[in-house]
N, C-alpha and C positions, 0 to 999 in steps of 0.2 A: 937402834930399836925405834921399830914403830911410834907415833903419835894417833897413827887410828887404824882398826882393822878390820874389816868385813868380814859377812859369812856369804854363803856358797847362795841365799836368795838376793842378800843385797846384790853380789856381782850380776847375778841374772839381771836384777832391774837396771843397774849402771849398764849392764851391755844393751838393752833396750832403750837407753837414753841416747845410748851412741850412736846405735841406728836411726834411732829419732833425728838424729843432726846430719847423717848419712856420712857419718863419717865410713868410708870405705876399710879401712884395715882401724887396726886393735893396737892401741896404742896408750901411754900415757899418760899423754894429754886428753885425749877422748874420754878416758878413763875419768880422771880427778876434773874435769869440768861437768860432769855428769855428778860428783858432789858437791860441786859450787850448784849447780842448781839445785839441789837437795836440799843444801842450805841457806838459801836464799828462799825456796817453798817455807821452810818452818820459819825462818825469822819474820817472816809477814803472815801466819795465823795468829789466833789469838795465844799470849802466851799462858803458857803452864810455872807452878808454883815449884821450885827446885824438889820437894819433896812429894812431888805428887805421886801418886803410882801410877797416873797412866801415861807418863814417861816408858815403863815397862811393856806397857799395852800397848803402846803403839811403835813399836818395833817389832820388825821379820827376823825370828829364831831361822838359827841354820848351824848345819860346819863351818868352821874355820875358812876364811875364803882368802883375801889380799889383803896387799899392808901399804900403808901409807905416811906421808909428812906432811906434817907442816909447810914445808915447802911448794908440795904441788896443789895443799889444800887452801892455804891462804898467802901465798908467793911470802912467806917468811924468810929473810936473809936474802930477797933476788932486789934490783933497782927501783927505784923510789915509784917507777912506773908502773910495778906490777906487785908491790909486796902491801898487800893491805891487811895482813894480818894483825894491826896494832885499832883498827879500822874496825874490825871484827869484834876484837877484845874490848871496845868501847860500846859496839852494838849488844853484846849478851850484859855488858857490865849495866845500860840504863833500863833494858828490859827488868833485871832482879837486880834492882839498886838496894832497893830495902832490906832483900832478903842477905844480899851478900856483906852489905854495913853492919847486919842487926846479928851476923856470924862473924866479923870479922875477918871476912876473907876478901884478900885481894889477888884477883886473875889479870893481874898486868905483870905481879911479882910470882905467884904459885901457880908453874905451870902444868901442874898436877890436875890444879881444882879448874883450870882454863879446857884442858885437855877436856876432863870428863862432861864440863857443859858443851863443848864444842859437838863430842862424840854424842852426846842426847840429841843435839839437833839435829846432827846429820843423819842419823837414824832414824829420828820422826821423818826427815822428810822424805827419807828411801821406803818407809810406810807409805806415808801420802803417794806419792809416784808410782806406786807398786797398785794400788786401792785405784787409782784414776787412769791414773794412761795406760793405753791398749797401743800393741805396738801397730793395730790397723791405723789407728788416729793419726790425724794432723802431728810431730810433736810441737811447730812452729804456732800452732793456732791455742796447743793445750797450756803451753806461755803466758799466750794475750790471754786467753781465760780466765789463767788461778792467778799469774805471778804479776798480771799489771792491773787484775781486779783488787790485789790485795792492795797494791800502792793504791790506786783508787780509794779504797777502804779507809786507810792512813789518812789519804790527805780529809775524805768524810770526815773521819774521826775530828782530826783538826777544828775541823771549821765549825764541827757538834760542840765543839770544847770552847770554841772563840766565842760562836753566839749564846753561849750557857753559863758564860763568867767566868771560863776557867773549871768548867765539867761541874758535875754532879754532886763528888765526893764532899767538900768541904760544905755543901746542904746537909747531906745525911749524917758528916761526923759534927756539925752544930747540932742539929736534932738531935740525936745522940749524948750529945753530952748535956744538955741538959737532961737530960732523962739519968743521968749519971751514970752513961755504958760509954766506956773507950774505945772507939777500933781504929786500926791504921788500913788505909787504901794494897791490896794486893797488886792490881791493875785497873785499866780501862777498857771497853772492848766494844766495838760498835759491830753489832749481829744483825742477822735479817730484819726485824722489826723491831728494836731493843736498843737502847743503850746499857751496857752492862756495865755495872760495878760490884768486882770479888773485891768482899774485904772480911778480917779478919777481926774478931771478937779480942780485947785486951787480954779477960778476963773471964773464963768457963764458968762462975758464979754468977753471971749477968744473961746468960741463953735464958732461964725463961724469960727475965725480965725482957731483951731482946725481942723477942717473940712474942710478946704484949703488945709493946708501945710500937715494934713493923705495923701493925692493923691501922696505924694511925698516920701513915707515910703518904698513903695518896692526898688526904687533905694538905699537908704540908709540904706535897711539892706540888700541887694539882696536877698531878700526873697517873693513870693508871701502872701499879707498881704491885710486882709477884717478885716472891724470894725464895728460893731453895738451899737448901745444905748442899755443899761441892761433897762427891762420894769419897772417903777416904780421907778424907784432911777436917780437923776437928776443930771449932769452933768459926768457921770458913762458910762463905756465904754466897750466893749472888745474887746481887737484886737489881731485877729484870725492870728498865722504866721504858714503857714504852713511845714510839717515837709516831709522828702523824702519817696518815695514810700514804701521803705524798711521799712518803721517803722508807715506805715500805719494800722490800728488793725480792720478786717473783720466784718460787721455787718451780721447777718443771722438769724437762723430757733429762737435761744432764744433769743435776740431779738424782733423778731417780734411775738413770744407769750409774750412777756413782754408788749406790745404794744397794743397787743388783749386782754390783760386781762385790762390797761387801758384803751379801748374803750368799754370795756360790762361795765363798770361804770360810762358811760357818757349817760345821757339822750339823744342820737342824734337818727332821723329818719333815715340820711343816713351817718354812719358812716365810716371815712376812717384814717387811722392809715398810714401817711406819711414816717414816719424815726425818726431817735432819734436827739433831737438839737444835738449842739455839746457842752455843759452842761449836755449831757446822759439822757437827758429825752425824753418821746416819747411823739410826735407831733402829737395830731390828731384833728382831726374837722368835723363838719357834711356838706355834700355837698347842705343837702336842705336848708344852709343859705349860701355856697359861694356865690352865688347858683349854676355858671354855671364856669369850670376851662379849663385856657389858659395851657399847659402842652408845652414847646419846648427846645429846643437843640441840639447840634449838634451832629455828631456819635461817640459810645461812652460815652455818657453821662451818657449814665442809662434812658433812657426814656421807653422802652419796657417793662423792670423790674419792674420799677415804676406803669405802668399803670397794669401789672399784678398783682402788692401786691393790689394798687385800686379795681381790682377784685376783688380777694378772701378777701376782706375787704365787702365790699359791697351787695356780696353772703349772708353775715351773717344777713344782714335786711330782713324786712318782706315784703310781698304783694312788688315786684320787678321787671320788664320786662329790660333786659338788650339789646342794642341792638352796635353790633360793627363793624364798617365800615374798613375794613383792605385791601389795595391794593396788600397786596400781599396774594391775594387768602385767604384769612384766614388762611394763616402759622404760623404769627406774634404769633396768639393764639389756635392755634390747642387744648393745653390744656384742653380749655375751649368748644371746639364743642361736639354738644351731650348734653349739660344739655338742662334740661325741660326750662329754665325762658331768657335764653340764644340765641340770635339768631347775626351768624355772616355773612357778609354781603360782599361777594370781588371780586364783578365785578362795574365795576363804573355804568356805567346802572341802575342796582338795588341800586346800593346804593344813585344816588341824586334822582331817582324814592323818598327810603323810606325818604328821609330825607323833600320831596313834604309834602307825606301823614303826618309827624309828627307834622308838620304847619298844616293842616287841621285837625289834631286831637285836635289839641291845641284850634282853633277857634268852634269845636262843643263843648268841654270839658265848653269854658268858655260862651257857647251858650245853655248849660244845666245845666250850675249854674244860669245863668241866669233866667233859668227855674223853677227853687228850686230845682236842685237837690246837694246835700251834696259832696265837694270835699272827701270827706273819699268814695265815691263809687270808686272813681277812683285808682287804683295803680301808682304806681314813673314809669316813664321811664325814661332811664340813655342811653344815645347816645354816645359812645363812638368812635370819628373820630381819626384814625390813618393817618398821613401824608394827612392832611386837604389839607395843597397849590395842590394835587395832582388834589383831586376832581376837587379843584374849577377851577384849568386850564380845565377841560374836558368840565365843566358846567356853566359860572358866575352865571348860575341866582340858583345856590345852596345857592350862596353867601347870595342870599335876602331873602332865610328860614332860613341859620343860626340868620341871626341878627334878624329877625322877633320872634326867639328860643329864643334867648339870651334877649329881651324886655321883653318877655311875658310868658315865658315860666315855668317860678318859681311858679307863682299861681295854673297854670293848672296841678304841680305836676312831669312835665318835664324838664328834667335836661342834659344838652351837657358836655363832656367832650371834647377837640378839641388838637389833636398833631401836632408836627412838627418840625422836623431836620434842616428845615431852613427859619431861620426867616426872614420873607420877608415882609416890611413894606406894600406892596401894598392887603399881604391879612391878618396877623396878625396885621398888623396894624390898618386895618379896624374894623376887630374882635375885637380886645382886649375889646372896649369900651362897647362890649354887655358883655363882661365875665368876671365879679367884680374880680374872682379873678384866681394867675397865679403862676405857677411856674418852675422858670430857672434854666435851668443844664447847662453845661458848654457850654461857646459861644467862638467864634473865639475872639472880639474886643466886645468895649464897645458900639457901633452902634447895633450891635444887642440884646446887654441886656435893649436898650432902649426901642427896638420894643416889646420886652417883658413887662418888668416889669414897665416902661417909669423912669428906674431909673441904673446907671452903677454896674458896681459889678458882676456880673454872669463872665464876661469872666476872673475873677479872682479865678473861683472855678478849683479843681483840676478834675471834671468826674470824671468817676465813681460814680453814685450816687450821688457827694458833688452838692447839688442847693438852693438857695434862694426861700422862698415862699413868697406869698402875699394876704392874706384871705381877703374875700371883706368888714368883718366889722372891716380891720384894715389895717393904712397907712405903716406899721412898716415892714420892713422884717424882714425872721428868717432864718439864716442859716442852716439845715437840711442833715443828712447822708443817704439814704436809703439803703434798706437790700435786700440785693440779697440771693432770694431761690435758690436750684436747683432742675432741673424740677420731680425727685422724691417727692423733699418735697414738690414744688405745689401741685402733684398728692395727697398726703397725708393731705396736706390740704382740697382739692378738698372732699376728702371721707371725712372727718369730718362732710362739710358743709352738706354731702347730708342724 
């Protein structure tokens, strides 16, 4: 009886890895070596609780593939030089000690439980390999970029814990204990700009008290702290503690390509890769479902960079026209000028006239549809407005047309993205109800955060692409870090789209 079964899609990944190592002939060794690489990758990424639904989401689906045994995967039963099965069990136990002890599960004696956890890790590793490694890449370089980086991160976490008197959790636990709130540590992780403690409340009756008392953690720890509820797991929260700027990890072309790989696998009409989550996963969404987006934050927050990345994603979709209103006479989007399906409007008069004409186009489409025309006959039209405040200040009537587009544009395949670096209630507060999805970058105070998101939190962001996103189909906020591409990298991406 097999200890681990792959499916057809996982076998394709294994074949790519085998070829990446330049194995000329297919054989058992090259195949189970690929499984070991997948396991190594999964062991060095942020740990998921065993009950997390993300295990199912982070695996490839497909028809039944091949069978493998522990002797191949972990060397069980071989001589001491090749048998590292006990080491693997120990590593898995360390990662999930509290969960296993709480459930009284012993993976050293319970073979079924051990194989279940081991399979999850291998499946996750193959899933991530499929998302990040292409056959055209040098596999040895991929290993250096991913596996060696993970080892460095592990050392960095240990160093952080050492410099922080055994970590942040004891301080968190002590603080909440004084408030009569019991918590336990699930795991501690190191992210791009944050140290993350994933914790579980011991008593669900304390949830509201936890949320209230969490507002004062900044003063308690002397650092900026954001807290997110972990999706799909009750009473579990991600406590994100900001690191000094010199310890930040920059995200660039490598992460952008990773995001595009994930985006490519989605069945999106208007796919957008927004950035990487603090759990180091690409965050993608479909503007068609959004269906309109508000982007706001102060100077230096990363608004212009985000808009350019959104453009690079949207241009990869079919049957699309993009119109950009830029108060700086088009200077902010100079890289995109001259493209066949992009029009940039740089003066207020032509911009206001265009917004009105787009509203009339929407009415025309509805009338044509009522007369029997299919929506498929129309192209997508995307309107991006940078510094919407300036536009409205020049002509108040444009707000009326934007509100109409926000209410009825989606069905007629017209979508709008409005951006501002001055969160003003008289403008954005009125528009927000017609723009179901929002992205907030760094703002100066909690009032501005509420104008954008109807929630606080954006005032605690670190700037430079750190953002909170709330999509129309979700009531929860998600924190992501944006991608920075140089002008040359943007030009190269545009050439690849042509």
